[in-house]
N, C-alpha and C positions, 0 to 999 in steps of 0.2 A: 823686747824678748832674746834670752842669748841663743846663740849660735850652737850645734853639737858640739863643736871642739871646744867652746867655752865652759858648756856643761863639764864636760870632760876634764877640763881645768879645775872643776872645782869637786868632783867626785869621778876619781876614776877605782876601778877594781881589776884586781891583778889575779890571774892563776899562778900558785904554786911559787917557783924563783922567779920568774919572767919579769920585768919590767915593761912589759909589753900591754896596755890595757886591753883589757877585754871590747867589742865591739859590742853595741846596744845602746837604745832609744833610754830617754830621760823623759820625766812628767813632774809635774806639782799635783798634788794629791793632800788637801785641806791643812798646808802648810808644809808640808813635809816633801821633801825630793825622794824622786823612788830612780831607781836603774833597772830595766829591764834586760837583761843579757840577750842576746842575741840566740845562744844555746843554751840550752838548761843547763845549771850548773850540778856539778856529777859527785856523788857522795864519795868519800876517803882524799877530796883534794882540799887543800888547803889556801883559802881563799884571802886577801886584803882588799881591804873598802880604806881608801886612804882620802882625807876630807881636805881641803886646801881653800883659800880666799882667791880671788881672782887678780893678776895684777894691777895695782893703784887703787884698789877697792878697800884697802885699811891702811893708817900712816903706819901704825906698828903691825908687822907683817906678823902674826903669830905662827907657831910650828905647826906642820901639819897634824891632822889627827888620823890615827892609824888603828883600824879594828880587824883583829883576825878573827876568822869563823871557818866553819867545815862542817858539810853538813851530814847529818849520822847516817853510819853504813847500816842498812837494814838486814836481810836477813845474809848470812853470809856460808849459807850453804847453796853450793852449786845447783841451778834447776835450768837452765839456759842450755839450747843445744841447737844444732844444725838439723832442721824440721827437714829437707831437700835441698837438692842441687840442679838447676837444670842446665842443659838438657839432661832428660832423664834416661835417655839410653844409654846402653853399655858402648855405643860403637859412634864416633862422629869423624867430620872431615877435617883434613888435613887442616884446613884453611878455617876453621872453627873460629868464628867470633868471639864470643862472649858467654860468660856463665853467670848465673843469678843463684844467689844463696840466700837460701829462706831461712831464718833463724826464729825459735820458737816464741822470743822475748826480744825489746829492745835491745840494741846494742849500742856500746860507746864509739863514737867517733874518733879518729886519729891513730896513723901509724897501723893502717890494716894493713900492710904489704908484710909486715914483720910476721904475719899470723898465718899466713895462706902461702903453701909451696904447690909448686909444682914436680911431681918427681919421674924419672924412667921407670922402668922394668928393673932395675938395679938399685932402685933408691938414694938415686942423684938426684940432687937438686938441677933442675931446668935454670940456668942463666937468665935472669932479666924477661918471663916471658910475658908479663902483664902489662898493661899499659898505666903506670903509675902517674895516678895525676892527683892535683892539691884538692882538687872538687871532689869527695869521693861522695858514689853516686848510690846514695839512701833513699827508699821512699821516706815518706811523710812519716811512716811508722816507726824508723830504723828499723824495721825486721827483715827490710830485703835488700841486698847489696849487688848491681850489676858491673860485672870484673870482666872489662876487655882484656884479651891478648892483644899484645903489642900490635897496630895494624902492619906497621916494621916488618913484622916477622910473618906478615901473611899477603900483601899485595907485591905482587912483581912486578921485578924493576925500582925495588925501593932500596936504599943502602943497607940497611939491619939485616934485610934480608939474602943479599947477597954478600954480608961479609960474617954472620954467624950462622946463618939458616933459619930455617921455620921455628917455631918451639916445639909443634907438634910433626912427628914426620909419619908417611903411613904405612901400615904393616907393624907398627912398636905399640906397647902398650906403658900406659903410663896411669898414676895417682895425682888426683887433687887432695891436697891435705889440708884440712883446717885444724890448725893447732887450737889445745882445749885451754892455753893460755890467753885467749883473746876473753877479752873483758866484758860482760854486759853493761845494761845501762848504770845498773846500781854496783857494778866495780866487783860482780865476782868473776870469776872464769865459768868457762861452758865445764859442761857435766861432764862431756867426753871428748876426746878426738874424734875429730870425722873426716873419714875416704871417702870419693868417690873413685873409683876407677874403671877403664875406657880404654879399648882399641881403639885407633885411628887408620880410617881409611883414604884413600885417594883423595884429594881436594873436587870441592864442589863449584862449579864455576857457569852452571846453568840457572839461570832466573827460574824463579818458581811461574808455572803457567795454568791459572784457573780453568783454563778450557780444558785439562787433564782430570780435573779433578772429578770425583764419584758422588753424585749426590745419594742419599735414603731419604727419602720422603714420607713424611707422616699422613696418615690418614686424616681428613676435616671431622670436626667434632671432637677430637682427641687433646689430650696434651703432651702428646709423644714427641719426643727431641727430632729436631731436622741434624744430620749428619751430614759432614762433608769429609770426605776422607781426600788427604790431600796428597798420597802415595808418597811423601817423606816427612820429616819432622819439621816443624815451623818453630820459630822462635814462641817461648813460653808468654812473656808479658805483654806482646804485640798483639798475639791471636787472640785474645783477648778484649782486646779493644778496639781493632781495624773492622770489626765487621757489622754490618747492620742490617737488618730484615725489614722490607718495606711493604706493606700492602700497593696494589696495583694504583693507589689514592694517595699515595704517597705518604701514609701513616703507620709511623715506625709501631713494631711490634717491640712490644717490653718483654724481655725471659730474662735468664741465666747463661752463663757459657761456662762449661768444663771440657779440658782437651782428654783426650784418651790417648791409647796405641803408644805412648812413649812423643806424645806431642803429633801424631801423624793423625788424630782424626778430632774435629772440630764439631762438639754437640752443644747446640742450642736448643732450651725447653724453654715455651713460651708460660707467659704468666697465669694466659687463659685459652682456652681452647680453640684451636686454628678453626678457619672459617674457609669452605671450600672457595679457590677463586685464584687469582694469578698474586705471584710475589716477586720482589727483587729483592736477592743477597748483594748488597752493596759493600765493595770491601776498598779500604784506601792502599794504595799502591807500594805506603812504605813498607806494608808486610814484609816481613825479611824471614828465609830458612836460616839455618844453623850456620852459614855460611856469610850471612849479611847480603843476600843475594835477595835485590825488592823485584817485585812483579814487572818483568820486562828489564830491566838494568843488573846486569854480573856487577859484586863488590867492588872491584877492580874496573871498570870501565877506564877507559880513557875518555875524557871529557871532550874529545873532539871527536869521537866515534858514531856514527849512527847509533842509535840506540830503539830500542823496538815501541810497536806504535799505543803500547799501555801506558806510555808516561805524555803522551800528549794530552793526558787529564789525570786528575788525580786520584780518582777511585774508577772501578771495572766494575760493571753491573752482572750477575747472572742473575735470569729471570726463570723460576719454578713454578708447577702449578700443585696446588694441595685439593685432592679430591675428596 
């Protein structure tokens, strides 16, 4: 059995003019060697497959065999667009932690920061506002990108903030601009440029407190939703997966979650009618507000400071009754 490194010596695939072989796995199927790339091949890029013999496997070493190929470009008419950017509110705290960019179709990976700009009210680009990491934070469908503000521009006492100031300043207005030149998975640019304009208010360093949330309870025997008003916007993605509803017997209630009022209201609609009785809403303390504050823990808390009782357990339980 050959090692992955030996397989790559036999068959290597390259994208464009680079001499760095693509990552992937190898397998034998009916006497044929197959290469499965780690990431999908993209239309419009010229690929080279180079076949060689292993060192020492042939007396007269033949020249490598090279085959070039390119996936056909499908529809060249731009159809993909920015569906939404979260937070959806037009007001955000000075220490906003991240944006979520939602696209109508899968996007292309690589060089994303060339197509995202943060501009002030005069149209001037803010210098290096984002945390530019090699591991782009896409979901599995390549339709949602998580875009972090550089934490060094948020956390107090951190060098970048002390030297060049925050990316966002309270009292000022900004626009997050998504360039039309950003290409989707088939190589087409976006249908149109997208801009999200917003105003910045004072930094939020107060952790979310479930004790202050407001419940709107449904009636038993109905499919009416359970509503929780946070009284402030919460993280769009986390709010849809860190809440669970249980019966008193610890049976999970299945249903769908939506967010309303610019992520201030959590709405849970059960798949089956509510039964009268006692329930628990269980929340993971990893829930974040827009500034990245967790339940019981501000985003820039010092690790040596005492923190709220909520952090002693990974969840918070809120009981409620259905009548």
